[in-house]
C-alpha positions in Angstrom: 0.0 0.0 0.0 1.3 3.5 -0.9 1.9 5.6 2.2 3.1 9.2 2.7 2.2 12.5 1.0 1.4 13.0 -2.6 4.3 14.3 -4.6 3.7 16.4 -7.7 6.5 16.0 -10.2 8.6 18.7 -11.9 9.6 18.5 -15.6 13.0 17.2 -14.5 11.3 14.5 -12.5 9.1 13.5 -15.4 12.1 13.2 -17.6 13.8 10.9 -15.1 10.6 8.8 -14.8 10.5 8.5 -18.6 14.0 7.2 -18.7 13.2 4.5 -16.1 10.1 3.6 -18.0 12.1 3.1 -21.2 14.4 0.6 -19.4 11.3 -1.3 -18.2 10.0 -1.4 -21.8 13.3 -2.8 -23.1 13.5 -5.4 -20.3 9.9 -6.5 -21.0 10.7 -6.7 -24.7 13.7 -8.9 -24.1 11.6 -11.2 -22.0 8.7 -11.1 -24.5 11.0 -12.3 -27.3 11.5 -15.6 -25.4 7.9 -16.4 -24.7 7.0 -19.8 -26.2 6.0 -23.2 -25.0 8.7 -25.0 -23.1 10.6 -21.9 -21.9 11.0 -21.8 -18.1 9.7 -18.5 -16.6 13.1 -18.1 -14.9 14.7 -17.6 -18.3 12.4 -14.6 -18.9 13.4 -13.1 -15.6 17.1 -13.5 -16.4 16.7 -11.8 -19.7 14.9 -8.9 -18.2 17.5 -8.5 -15.4 20.4 -8.5 -17.8 18.8 -5.6 -19.7 18.2 -3.6 -16.5 21.7 -4.1 -15.2 23.3 -3.2 -18.6 21.3 0.1 -18.6 22.7 0.9 -15.1 19.4 0.3 -13.4 18.3 -1.8 -10.4 15.5 -4.3 -10.6 13.0 -2.7 -8.2 11.1 -5.9 -7.3 14.2 -8.0 -6.5 14.6 -8.1 -2.7 11.4 -6.1 -2.2 10.2 -6.4 1.4 6.5 -6.5 2.2 6.9 -7.3 5.9 5.0 -9.8 8.0 7.7 -12.3 7.9 7.4 -12.9 4.2 10.8 -13.5 2.5 12.1 -10.7 0.1 10.8 -11.1 -3.4 13.4 -13.2 -5.3 12.8 -12.1 -8.9 13.4 -9.1 -11.2 10.0 -9.8 -12.8 6.7 -10.8 -11.3 5.6 -13.6 -13.7 2.0 -14.6 -13.2 0.7 -17.6 -15.2 -3.0 -18.4 -15.8 -4.9 -18.2 -12.5 -2.0 -16.2 -10.9 -3.1 -12.6 -10.7 0.1 -10.9 -9.6 3.4 -11.5 -7.8 4.2 -14.8 -9.4 7.7 -16.0 -8.6 10.0 -16.9 -11.6 10.9 -20.6 -11.6 11.9 -23.5 -13.7 8.3 -24.2 -14.5 8.0 -24.2 -18.4 5.3 -22.2 -20.2 2.7 -24.3 -22.0 0.8 -23.8 -25.2 -2.4 -21.9 -24.4 -1.1 -20.3 -21.2 -1.5 -16.6 -20.5 1.4 -15.0 -18.7 1.7 -11.5 -17.2 5.1 -9.9 -16.9 5.3 -7.0 -14.4 8.6 -5.1 -14.2 9.9 -2.4 -11.9 13.2 -0.5 -12.4 15.0 2.1 -10.4 17.3 4.3 -12.6 19.1 7.4 -11.3 16.7 7.8 -8.4 13.5 7.4 -10.4 11.2 4.4 -10.8 9.4 2.8 -13.7 6.7 0.1 -13.3 4.3 -1.5 -15.8 2.9 -4.8 -16.9 1.6 -6.7 -20.0 -0.2 -10.0 -20.3 0.9 -12.3 -23.1 -0.5 -15.3 -24.9 1.7 -18.4 -25.1 1.1 -19.7 -28.6 -2.6 -20.1 -29.5 -5.0 -19.3 -26.6 -8.7 -19.9 -26.3 -11.3 -17.4 -27.5 -12.3 -17.0 -23.9 -8.7 -16.1 -22.8 -8.3 -13.7 -25.7 -11.5 -11.9 -24.8 -10.3 -11.5 -21.2 -7.0 -10.0 -22.3 -8.7 -7.7 -24.8 -11.2 -6.4 -22.2 -8.5 -5.9 -19.5 -6.4 -3.9 -21.9 -9.3 -1.8 -23.1 -10.3 -1.1 -19.5 -6.8 0.3 -18.9 -7.3 2.9 -21.6 -10.8 3.6 -20.3 -9.2 4.4 -17.0 -6.5 6.5 -18.6 -9.1 8.6 -20.3 -10.3 9.7 -16.8 -6.8 10.6 -15.5 -7.2 14.3 -16.2 -6.7 17.2 -13.8 -9.8 18.0 -11.8 -11.2 14.5 -11.9 -10.9 12.2 -8.9 -9.3 8.8 -8.3 -12.8 7.3 -8.2 -13.4 8.4 -11.8 -10.6 6.1 -12.9 -11.8 3.2 -10.9 -15.4 3.7 -12.0 -14.3 3.6 -15.7 -12.3 0.3 -15.2 -15.0 -1.3 -13.1 -18.0 -0.6 -15.3 -16.1 -1.6 -18.5 -15.2 -5.0 -17.1 -18.2 -5.8 -14.9 -20.6 -5.0 -17.8 -18.8 -7.7 -19.7 -19.1 -10.3 -16.9 -15.6 -10.1 -15.5 -14.5 -9.9 -11.9 -12.5 -6.8 -10.8 -9.9 -7.6 -8.1 -10.6 -5.3 -5.1 -7.7 -6.3 -2.9 -5.0 -5.0 -5.2 -4.7 -1.4 -6.5 -2.7 1.0 -8.7 -0.6 3.6 -7.1 1.5 6.7 -7.4 5.0 6.2 -8.8 8.2 8.2 -9.5 10.6 8.9 -6.7 9.5 5.7 -5.0 8.1 2.5 -6.4 4.8 2.9 -4.5 3.7 6.4 -3.7 0.2 7.8 -2.8 -2.5 7.9 -3.9 -3.8 4.4 -4.2 -5.7 3.9 -7.5 -8.3 1.2 -7.1 -9.9 -0.5 -10.1 -13.3 0.3 -8.8 -15.0 3.4 -7.5 -17.6 6.0 -7.8 -17.5 9.1 -10.0 -16.5 12.3 -8.2 -15.1 10.5 -5.2 -11.5 10.2 -3.9 -8.4 12.2 -4.2 -8.5 15.0 -6.7 -6.1 14.5 -9.6 -3.6 17.4 -10.0 -1.2 18.3 -12.8 2.2 16.7 -12.1 0.8 13.6 -10.5 2.3 10.4 -11.8 0.4 7.2 -11.2 0.2 3.6 -12.3 -3.2 2.5 -13.6 -3.3 -1.3 -13.6 -6.5 -3.2 -14.0 -6.2 -6.8 -12.6 -9.3 -8.6 -14.0 -10.4 -12.1 -13.5 -12.5 -14.4 -15.8 -14.6 -15.3 -12.8 -15.1 -13.5 -9.6 -12.8 -10.8 -8.3 -11.9 -12.8 -5.2 -8.3 -13.9 -4.6 -6.1 -16.0 -2.3 -2.4 -15.9 -1.4 -0.1 -18.9 -1.6 2.0 -20.1 1.3 5.0 -18.3 -0.2 3.4 -15.0 0.9 3.6 -13.6 -2.6 1.7 -15.5 -5.2 -1.9 -14.1 -5.5 -4.4 -16.4 -7.3 -8.0 -16.2 -8.4 -10.0 -17.9 -5.7 -12.1 -19.9 -8.2 -9.2 -20.9 -10.5 -10.3 -18.7 -13.3 -7.8 -17.0 -15.6 -6.6 -13.5 -14.8 -5.1 -10.6 -16.9 -3.2 -7.5 -15.9 -2.2 -4.5 -18.0 -0.4 -1.5 -16.5 0.7 1.9 -17.7 2.4 4.9 -16.0 0.5 8.1 -16.5 1.2 11.8 -16.0 -1.9 13.8 -15.0 -2.1 17.1 -16.7 -4.8 19.6 -17.9 -6.5 17.8 -20.8 -5.6 14.3 -21.8 -3.1 12.4 -19.6 0.4 11.6 -21.0 1.2 7.9 -21.0 4.9 7.7 -19.8 5.3 4.0 -20.5 5.1 2.3 -23.9 4.3 -1.1 -25.3 5.9 -0.4 -28.7 9.1 -2.4 -28.2 7.2 -5.2 -26.5 4.8 -5.6 -29.5 7.7 -5.2 -32.0 9.4 -8.1 -30.2 6.2 -10.2 -30.5 5.8 -9.3 -34.1 9.4 -10.4 -34.8 8.8 -13.7 -33.1 5.8 -14.3 -35.3 7.8 -13.3 -38.4 5.8 -10.2 -39.0 7.0 -6.7 -40.1 7.8 -4.4 -37.2 7.8 -1.1 -39.3 4.7 0.1 -37.6 4.2 -1.0 -33.9 0.7 -2.1 -33.0 -1.6 0.7 -32.0 -3.1 1.0 -28.6 -6.4 -0.8 -28.1 -9.0 1.9 -27.4 -12.0 1.1 -25.2 -15.1 0.1 -27.0 -18.1 2.3 -26.7 
């Protein structure tokens, strides 16, 4: 949970956050290029960490302490497969055709943090799984549309919640987005549900992570004995897309990018990468 006071960012701060976000993008792209059946998730983690270290950054998740006697997080990536919502631990477990896998990456670079996530298909996935991924990603952009100065945190959550619940999906209530920039987790918390006009007012210079975590069944979750791995309570698939956003007057600026990630996926499929895939806009 984010604690402390809200920090509005200067232009210099935003430039530093952008640099950290670019390293996250490159790390996720390196891992994305390896995603295929039979590859252990630990290989993805190693590829991402190598990119982060080469750039002079620090994997922000590795060694992260959440207290309560839980061991520090061991990976550079959170790698969450199928019914794992977030905080999956990299391992020798191989990916399987039809899996969905979320890679969530955090980087500290020169005193600033980047943090965002993307859910991938492993080979061919079911129509049901694809619909979940598409809806989760579209709900992210619905939330971003509400991240404008003068709106409130509840406007973001309301947009995500109504988009997903109207399509029969479960919104995870126990996990939230957050401020980001000079720390990995800053205030305010940014839930994926809410009421319009309620919550902290969004101000120019606020940098936040909007990150819908959406389940194919209910929004209920459980935590494994390792203290980290969060799963859907009913065993349904889960998806998670996250962007870093700068609040300003008018439309928000998205500080993170999926371009290199999607170029890596296109290359792996043997497609042209001249024009990266466009962002998925929310349906009306």
